[in-house]
C-alpha positions as CSV (number, residue, x, y, z in Angstrom):
1,M,170.5,57.9,177.5
2,E,169.2,61.5,177.5
3,I,167.5,61.2,174.1
4,T,165.6,58.1,175.2
5,K,164.2,59.9,178.2
6,R,163.2,62.9,176.1
7,I,161.4,60.7,173.5
8,L,159.7,58.4,176.0
9,S,158.6,61.3,178.2
10,D,156.0,62.1,175.4
11,P,152.8,60.1,176.2
12,V,152.1,59.5,172.5
13,N,155.6,58.0,171.9
14,R,155.4,56.0,175.1
15,W,152.1,54.5,174.0
16,V,153.0,53.7,170.4
17,F,156.2,51.9,171.4
18,S,154.5,50.0,174.2
19,I,151.4,48.8,172.1
20,A,153.1,48.0,168.8
21,D,153.8,44.3,168.4
22,T,156.2,45.0,165.6
23,D,159.4,47.0,164.8
24,V,158.6,50.7,165.1
25,F,161.0,53.6,164.4
26,L,160.7,57.4,164.9
27,V,162.3,59.1,161.9
28,G,163.0,62.4,160.2
29,G,162.4,65.9,161.5
30,Y,161.2,64.8,165.0
31,I,164.6,63.1,165.7
32,R,166.5,65.9,164.0
33,D,164.8,68.5,166.3
34,I,165.2,66.4,169.4
35,L,169.0,66.3,168.7
36,R,168.9,70.1,168.3
37,G,167.2,70.5,171.7
38,V,163.9,71.4,170.1
39,L,160.7,69.6,170.9
40,S,158.7,69.0,167.8
41,K,155.0,68.1,168.0
42,D,154.8,66.3,164.6
43,K,156.0,62.7,164.6
44,D,156.8,60.3,161.8
45,Y,156.6,56.6,162.7
46,I,157.8,53.8,160.5
47,L,156.2,50.4,161.3
48,K,157.0,46.9,159.9
49,D,153.4,45.7,160.3
50,N,149.8,46.7,161.5
51,V,150.2,50.3,160.2
52,M,146.5,51.0,159.8
53,D,145.5,49.3,163.1
54,I,147.9,51.3,165.2
55,A,147.1,54.5,163.4
56,K,143.4,54.0,164.0
57,E,143.9,53.0,167.6
58,S,146.1,56.1,168.3
59,A,143.4,58.3,166.8
60,K,140.8,56.7,169.2
61,R,143.1,56.8,172.3
62,F,144.3,60.4,171.8
63,K,141.0,61.8,170.4
64,G,142.4,62.6,167.0
65,T,141.1,62.5,163.4
66,F,142.2,59.4,161.3
67,I,143.2,60.3,157.7
68,P,144.1,57.6,155.1
69,L,146.9,59.1,153.1
70,K,148.0,56.3,150.8
71,P,146.3,53.1,152.0
72,P,147.5,50.5,152.9
73,T,150.9,52.0,153.5
74,A,150.5,55.5,154.9
75,Y,148.0,57.1,157.4
76,R,147.8,60.3,159.4
77,V,146.3,61.3,162.7
78,V,145.7,64.9,163.6
79,L,145.1,65.6,167.3
80,R,143.1,68.4,168.7
81,S,146.3,70.2,169.6
82,K,147.1,70.3,165.9
83,E,149.9,67.7,166.5
84,V,150.3,65.5,163.4
85,L,151.2,61.8,163.7
86,D,152.2,60.0,160.5
87,F,152.3,56.2,160.3
88,S,154.0,54.6,157.3
89,A,154.9,51.0,156.4
90,L,158.5,50.0,156.4
91,V,159.6,48.9,152.9
92,G,162.8,46.9,153.2
93,S,165.1,47.6,156.1
94,I,165.2,50.9,158.1
95,T,168.6,51.7,156.4
96,E,166.9,51.4,153.0
97,D,164.1,53.6,154.1
98,L,166.6,56.3,155.4
99,K,168.5,56.0,152.1
100,R,165.4,57.3,150.2
101,R,165.1,60.4,152.3
102,D,166.1,64.0,151.3
103,F,169.0,65.2,153.5
104,T,171.3,63.5,156.0
105,I,169.9,65.5,158.9
106,N,166.5,64.0,158.2
107,A,167.8,60.5,157.6
108,I,168.1,59.6,161.3
109,A,165.9,57.1,163.1
110,W,165.4,55.9,166.7
111,S,163.7,53.0,168.4
112,P,163.9,51.6,172.0
113,K,165.6,48.5,170.7
114,T,168.3,50.1,168.5
115,G,168.7,53.6,169.9
116,I,169.9,56.1,167.3
117,I,170.4,54.8,163.7
118,D,172.5,57.2,161.6
119,P,173.9,55.5,158.5
120,F,174.6,58.8,156.6
121,E,176.3,60.8,159.5
122,G,173.4,63.2,159.8
123,I,174.3,64.0,163.4
124,S,177.8,65.1,162.3
125,D,176.3,67.3,159.6
126,L,173.8,68.7,162.1
127,N,176.6,69.5,164.6
128,N,178.6,71.2,161.8
129,H,175.6,73.1,160.5
130,I,175.8,71.4,157.0
131,L,172.9,70.5,154.8
132,R,173.9,67.5,152.6
133,V,171.7,65.4,150.2
134,V,171.6,61.7,151.0
135,R,171.9,60.7,147.4
136,M,171.7,63.0,144.3
137,R,169.0,60.7,142.7
138,N,166.7,61.6,145.7
139,L,166.4,65.1,144.3
140,S,165.1,63.7,141.1
141,A,162.7,61.4,142.9
142,D,161.0,64.5,144.4
143,P,162.3,67.8,143.0
144,L,160.4,69.8,145.6
145,R,163.3,68.8,147.9
146,I,165.3,71.4,145.9
147,I,163.3,74.2,147.3
148,R,163.2,72.6,150.7
149,A,167.0,72.7,150.8
150,Y,166.9,76.5,150.9
151,R,164.1,76.5,153.4
152,F,165.9,74.1,155.8
153,A,169.1,76.2,155.4
154,V,167.4,79.5,156.5
155,E,165.2,77.9,159.2
156,L,167.9,75.8,160.8
157,G,170.9,78.1,160.1
158,L,172.7,75.5,157.9
159,R,175.2,75.9,155.0
160,I,174.3,73.9,151.9
161,E,177.3,71.6,151.1
162,E,178.9,72.4,147.7
163,N,178.1,69.1,145.9
164,T,174.5,69.4,147.1
165,K,174.3,73.0,145.8
166,K,175.5,71.8,142.4
167,G,172.8,69.1,142.4
168,L,170.1,71.6,143.3
169,G,170.8,73.5,140.0
170,R,171.3,70.3,138.0
171,Y,167.9,68.9,138.9
172,A,166.0,72.2,139.0
173,K,164.4,71.4,135.7
174,G,162.4,68.7,137.5
175,L,160.4,71.4,139.3
176,G,158.3,71.4,136.2
177,R,156.9,68.0,137.4
178,V,155.9,69.4,140.8
179,S,152.4,70.8,141.4
180,E,152.1,74.6,141.8
181,E,150.4,74.1,145.2
182,R,153.5,72.2,146.7
183,I,155.9,74.8,145.3
184,T,153.9,77.6,146.7
185,E,153.8,76.1,150.2
186,E,157.6,75.7,150.4
187,L,158.4,79.1,148.8
188,F,156.0,80.9,151.1
189,K,157.8,79.5,154.1
190,I,161.0,81.1,152.8
191,L,159.3,84.4,151.9
192,S,157.9,84.6,155.4
193,N,161.3,84.2,157.1
194,K,163.0,87.4,158.3
195,D,166.3,86.3,156.6
196,A,164.6,85.4,153.3
197,A,167.0,87.5,151.2
198,T,169.9,85.0,151.7
199,P,168.1,81.8,150.4
200,L,166.4,83.8,147.6
201,N,169.7,85.1,146.3
202,E,171.3,81.6,146.6
203,C,168.3,80.1,144.9
204,Y,168.8,82.5,142.0
205,K,172.6,81.9,141.8
206,D,171.9,78.1,141.6
207,S,169.5,78.6,138.7
208,V,166.5,77.5,140.7
209,L,164.5,80.7,141.3
210,G,164.1,81.3,137.5
211,R,162.2,78.0,137.4
212,I,159.6,79.5,139.7
213,F,159.5,83.1,138.5
214,L,159.4,82.9,134.7
215,I,160.4,86.5,134.2
216,N,163.2,88.4,132.5
217,R,166.6,87.6,134.1
218,D,167.5,91.3,134.4
219,E,164.2,92.1,136.1
220,L,164.7,89.2,138.5
221,V,168.1,90.5,139.4
222,S,166.8,94.0,139.9
223,N,163.9,92.8,142.0
224,L,166.3,90.7,144.2
225,K,168.2,93.9,145.0
226,L,164.9,95.4,146.2
227,I,164.5,92.4,148.5
228,N,168.0,93.0,149.8
229,K,167.0,96.6,150.6
230,F,164.0,95.3,152.5
231,G,166.3,93.1,154.6
232,L,168.2,96.2,155.6
233,L,165.1,98.2,156.2
234,L,163.7,95.6,158.5
235,K,166.5,96.3,161.0
236,A,165.4,99.9,161.3
237,L,161.6,99.4,161.5
238,P,159.7,100.4,164.6
239,K,158.6,97.5,166.7
240,K,155.0,98.2,166.0
241,L,155.4,97.7,162.3
242,D,157.6,94.7,162.9
243,K,154.7,93.0,164.6
244,I,152.2,94.0,161.9
245,L,154.5,92.5,159.2
246,E,154.6,89.2,161.1
247,E,150.8,88.8,160.9
248,N,149.6,85.9,158.7
249,V,147.7,86.9,155.5
250,S,146.9,83.5,153.8
251,Q,148.5,80.2,152.9
252,G,151.1,80.6,155.7
253,L,152.4,83.8,154.1
254,N,152.8,86.8,156.5
255,R,152.7,90.5,155.6
256,A,156.5,90.7,155.2
257,G,156.2,87.8,152.8
258,I,153.6,89.8,150.8
259,V,156.1,92.6,150.6
260,R,158.8,90.3,149.3
261,L,156.4,88.7,146.8
262,A,155.3,92.1,145.6
263,L,159.0,93.1,145.1
264,L,159.9,89.9,143.3
265,L,157.0,90.6,140.8
266,M,157.6,94.3,140.5
267,N,157.3,95.4,136.8
268,A,157.0,91.7,135.9
269,G,153.3,91.1,135.3
270,N,151.0,88.8,137.3
271,F,151.0,85.3,138.6
272,K,150.8,83.8,135.0
273,N,154.6,84.3,135.0
274,T,155.1,82.1,138.0
275,R,154.8,78.5,139.1
276,L,152.6,79.6,142.1
277,K,149.0,78.9,143.0
278,V,147.8,81.7,145.3
279,S,144.6,82.6,147.2
280,R,142.3,85.4,146.2
281,S,143.4,87.4,149.2
282,I,147.0,87.3,148.2
283,K,146.2,88.1,144.6
284,K,144.2,91.1,145.8
285,A,147.0,92.3,148.1
286,L,149.5,92.1,145.3
287,R,147.2,93.8,142.8
288,D,146.5,96.6,145.3
289,I,150.2,97.1,146.0
290,H,151.3,97.2,142.4
291,T,148.4,99.5,141.4
292,G,149.3,101.8,144.3
293,Y,153.0,101.8,143.1
294,S,152.0,102.9,139.6
295,I,149.8,105.8,140.9
296,G,151.0,109.4,140.9
297,K,150.4,112.2,138.4
298,A,153.2,114.6,137.6
299,G,152.8,117.9,139.5
300,A,150.4,116.4,142.1
301,S,151.5,117.0,145.7
302,L,152.9,114.2,147.7
303,S,149.9,114.2,150.1
304,A,147.5,113.9,147.1
305,R,149.5,111.0,145.7
306,L,149.7,109.2,149.0
307,F,146.0,109.6,149.6
308,K,145.3,107.9,146.2
309,I,147.9,105.2,146.8
310,F,146.7,104.4,150.4
311,N,143.1,104.4,149.1
312,V,144.0,101.8,146.5
313,A,146.1,99.7,149.0
314,E,143.2,99.2,151.4
315,E,144.1,96.4,153.9
316,S,147.7,96.3,152.5
317,I,148.4,100.0,153.5
318,F,151.5,99.2,155.7
319,E,152.9,96.8,153.1
320,M,152.3,99.6,150.5
321,A,154.3,102.1,152.8
322,V,157.2,99.7,152.9
323,V,157.2,99.1,149.1
324,L,157.1,102.9,148.5
325,S,160.0,103.4,150.9
326,I,162.1,100.7,149.1
327,T,161.2,101.6,145.5
328,K,160.9,105.4,145.6
329,G,163.3,106.2,148.5
330,Y,160.7,107.9,150.8
331,D,161.5,107.9,154.5
332,I,159.8,104.9,156.1
333,K,158.9,106.6,159.4
334,S,157.3,109.5,157.6
335,L,155.3,107.1,155.4
336,L,154.1,105.2,158.4
337,N,152.9,108.4,160.1
338,K,151.1,109.3,156.9
339,A,149.5,105.8,156.7
340,E,148.3,106.2,160.3
341,E,146.9,109.6,159.5
342,Y,145.1,108.1,156.5
343,L,143.5,105.4,158.8
344,K,142.4,108.1,161.3
345,V,140.7,110.1,158.5
346,K,138.9,107.0,157.3
347,N,137.7,106.2,160.8
348,K,136.7,109.9,161.6
349,I,134.0,110.8,159.2
350,L,133.1,114.5,159.6
351,L,130.1,114.4,157.3
352,N,128.2,111.4,156.1
353,G,126.2,110.8,152.9
354,N,123.0,112.2,154.4
355,D,124.7,115.4,155.5
356,I,126.1,115.9,152.0
357,Q,122.7,115.4,150.4
358,K,121.1,118.0,152.8
359,I,123.9,120.6,152.4
360,L,124.0,120.4,148.6
361,N,120.4,119.5,148.1
362,I,121.2,116.6,145.8
363,P,119.7,113.0,145.5
364,P,121.5,109.9,146.6
365,G,123.8,108.3,144.1
366,E,127.4,107.5,143.0
367,R,128.3,111.2,143.2
368,I,127.9,111.2,147.0
369,G,130.7,108.6,147.3
370,K,133.0,110.7,145.2
371,I,132.3,113.8,147.2
372,L,133.0,111.9,150.5
373,L,136.3,110.7,149.0
374,S,137.3,114.3,148.1
375,L,136.4,115.5,151.6
376,Q,138.6,112.8,153.1
377,E,141.5,113.8,150.8
378,E,141.2,117.4,152.1
379,Q,141.2,116.0,155.6
380,F,144.3,114.0,154.9
381,K,146.1,117.1,153.5
382,G,145.2,118.9,156.8
383,L,143.0,121.5,155.0
384,I,139.8,120.3,156.8
385,K,139.7,119.5,160.5
386,T,136.1,120.2,161.7
387,K,132.5,119.7,160.5
388,A,132.2,123.5,160.0
389,Q,135.2,123.5,157.7
390,A,133.8,120.5,155.8
391,R,130.5,122.3,155.2
392,Q,132.3,125.4,154.1
393,W,134.4,123.4,151.7
394,L,131.3,121.9,150.2
395,M,129.6,125.2,149.7
396,L,132.6,126.9,148.2
397,N,133.6,124.1,145.8
398,L,130.3,122.4,144.9
399,T,127.6,125.1,144.8
């Protein structure tokens, strides 16, 4: 059978099934992905006996790191290639094990003795692009599965079955029992997906998103509309920016995900109003974007406002440009050009601090930094292009 060849062509699988003197099953996402024609590196083995011994031996044989997860029933081996092997003890029969899993597409097992085991028709659901919960009570057992439903749907191109959708909303209150770290990890996978607008809107309609973002309902609806705008904008972005937005920032969240998170929290305060646990770098990026968004004195020229905004945005300058385009209606290509001009100005210093001290005959201090910033702003506006013009500006304006 084709699936048997594919599974046993993997040296780790071949060794585990040959060495184990007990019933062993491959289960979950690995089997699901094999059936989809995708080769997954991460493997989940269920063993009747000798779980720890086989996990330790596999770590030694394949030069991996042995990690006790929940001794004596669950162990992990991480290989140098970042491949993850999970070894868990079989509790009851394999059908009982599969019955406790989240969705039918993940409740499929395989072993050389039995072949495919599919008691809940997960293969049929996979072929029909349906995401269906195995049992409703499984959502209550681990409410994080509620968020995973939307993540699986967007990643695998699945439609959440109607009864399952109702269950997601019904058990959403249980997210209060889930750690912020686990919620954040799952949500960030959704936010980093190029089609994130669809699951986020579904998540809101099913009364789930409001359990994560504890903000005013009208603000949440308004902010989701901004995310929908971003989805449309993405299709028209230059390839260069597209690549920049795919770059990882922290915690698996990419720059596009930072934009979506900034939009979801627009005018809604800080992370105290969420069930998220985020890194310092993400907090800083969001703070810089929201501060930049709020800048802009009446009557100031657009160039003057943009200079101040980009100066605040720092490393999040391209995310800032996207947010401005979505929220204030500025042309995205013009903003990107301005962002690149700003970076050129920052990298092309016409006069340094020592030059300013000599020209103005002033001592070192905080004032030098402010003068440098003013010079860069005039460069950004296109009013200063050479060192001579910079010197002249200093003499005319500061002496």
